[in-house]
C-alpha positions in Angstrom: -21.3 -9.8 0.5 -23.8 -11.6 2.8 -27.5 -11.9 2.2 -28.3 -9.6 5.1 -25.8 -7.0 3.9 -27.4 -7.0 0.4 -30.9 -6.6 2.0 -29.7 -3.7 4.0 -28.1 -2.1 1.0 -31.4 -2.5 -0.9 -33.4 -0.9 1.9 -30.9 2.0 2.0 -31.1 2.5 -1.8 -34.9 2.4 -1.8 -35.0 5.1 1.0 -32.7 7.6 -0.8 -34.5 7.3 -4.1 -35.2 10.8 -5.4 -38.3 11.4 -7.3 -36.9 14.2 -9.5 -34.6 12.1 -11.7 -34.2 12.3 -15.4 -35.7 9.4 -17.4 -32.2 8.0 -18.1 -31.2 8.3 -14.5 -34.5 6.7 -13.4 -33.9 3.8 -15.8 -30.3 3.2 -14.5 -31.6 3.4 -10.9 -34.3 0.8 -11.6 -31.7 -1.5 -13.3 -29.5 -1.2 -10.2 -32.3 -2.0 -7.8 -33.5 -5.0 -10.0 -29.9 -6.3 -10.2 -29.6 -6.2 -6.4 -33.0 -7.9 -5.9 -31.9 -10.7 -8.3 -28.6 -11.1 -6.5 -30.4 -11.5 -3.2 -32.8 -14.0 -4.7 -30.0 -16.0 -6.2 -28.0 -16.0 -3.0 -31.0 -17.2 -1.0 -31.6 -19.9 -3.6 -28.0 -21.0 -3.3 -28.2 -21.0 0.5 -31.2 -23.3 0.3 -33.7 -20.9 1.7 -36.0 -21.2 -1.3 -35.9 -24.8 -2.4 -36.9 -25.8 -5.9 -39.5 -28.5 -6.3 -41.3 -30.1 -9.2 -45.0 -29.4 -9.6 -47.3 -32.3 -9.2 -49.6 -33.3 -12.0 -52.8 -31.3 -11.7 -51.2 -28.4 -9.8 -51.6 -24.9 -11.1 -48.8 -24.2 -13.7 -47.9 -27.8 -14.1 -47.8 -29.1 -17.7 -50.5 -31.4 -18.7 -50.1 -34.8 -20.4 -51.4 -33.3 -23.6 -48.7 -30.6 -23.4 -46.0 -33.3 -23.2 -47.5 -35.1 -26.2 -47.7 -31.8 -28.2 -44.1 -30.9 -27.4 -42.9 -34.4 -28.4 -44.2 -33.7 -31.9 -41.9 -30.7 -32.3 -38.9 -32.0 -30.5 -35.6 -32.4 -32.4 -34.7 -36.0 -33.1 -31.2 -37.0 -32.3 
């Protein structure tokens, strides 16, 4: 299935969502939607549309030098 087809399927599923579902049906519905969203993200990643890159030191979310030192203390030795 192509990425565009998956996106169209997701839009169609979101449009037909009925608000009067039982809690179990609602949970199953949410799992199906989440799985489809994850499949789309994975396909786009594999297609190279969302490249991965390393964070640079000092960037938000990048590990600090102290974090590396602390993790080295707890790392398993070979």
